[in-house]
C-alpha positions in Angstrom: -18.6 35.1 -18.8 -15.7 35.8 -16.6 -13.4 33.4 -15.0 -13.8 32.9 -11.2 -11.4 31.2 -8.8 -12.6 28.0 -7.3 -11.4 26.1 -4.3 -9.0 23.9 -6.2 -7.5 26.9 -8.1 -6.7 28.4 -4.7 -5.2 25.1 -3.4 -2.9 24.7 -6.4 -1.8 28.3 -6.0 -1.2 27.8 -2.3 0.9 24.7 -3.0 3.1 26.5 -5.4 3.3 29.5 -3.1 4.4 27.4 -0.1 7.2 25.8 -2.0 8.4 29.1 -3.4 8.2 30.6 0.0 10.3 27.7 1.4 12.9 28.3 -1.3 13.0 32.1 -0.6 13.3 31.6 3.1 16.1 29.0 2.6 18.0 31.4 0.4 17.4 34.7 2.3 17.7 33.6 5.9 19.9 31.6 8.2 17.5 28.7 8.0 19.0 25.9 5.9 17.6 25.5 2.4 16.8 21.8 3.0 14.9 22.5 6.3 12.9 25.3 4.7 11.9 23.2 1.7 11.0 20.2 3.9 9.0 22.4 6.2 7.0 24.2 3.6 6.8 20.9 1.6 4.9 19.6 4.7 2.5 22.5 4.3 2.0 21.6 0.7 1.3 18.0 1.7 -1.2 19.2 4.2 -3.0 21.3 1.6 -3.1 18.3 -0.8 -4.4 16.0 1.9 -7.2 18.5 2.7 -8.1 18.9 -0.9 -8.3 15.2 -1.6 -9.7 13.7 1.6 -11.4 16.3 3.6 -12.9 18.5 0.9 -12.8 15.9 -1.9 -13.8 16.6 -5.5 -17.2 14.9 -5.4 -20.6 16.5 -5.2 -22.0 14.0 -2.8 -20.9 10.8 -1.0 -23.6 8.9 -2.9 -21.5 9.5 -6.1 -18.9 7.2 -4.6 -21.3 4.2 -4.3 -22.7 4.1 -7.8 -21.4 1.2 -9.9 -20.5 1.8 -13.5 -21.3 -0.9 -16.0 -18.4 -2.1 -18.2 -20.2 -0.8 -21.3 -20.2 2.7 -19.9 -16.4 2.8 -19.3 -14.6 4.5 -22.2 -12.4 2.1 -24.1 -9.3 4.2 -23.4 -9.7 3.7 -19.7 -10.6 0.0 -19.8 -7.7 -2.4 -19.6 -9.9 -5.3 -20.5 -11.3 -6.0 -23.9 -15.0 -7.0 -24.0 -15.4 -10.5 -25.4 -18.3 -11.9 -27.3 -21.5 -12.1 -25.3 -22.7 -15.7 -24.8 
């Protein structure tokens, strides 16, 4: 079974590439380093926003409405200890 690139693999690559491109443009051209990093940082923020809010990591919006019982939450993630049942 071979590895295939998925959407989030491409998003992570594009975030890194935009920041590297900003650094290279800041070094190699007359554009100030700070302006290039801020500009391409904005591109990275736009990619992150799209990946989280527009094309979110859920299969269906109904996945967001399902409640999880306290017993189903792994103990590592639960800040509350379950007390004795009365």
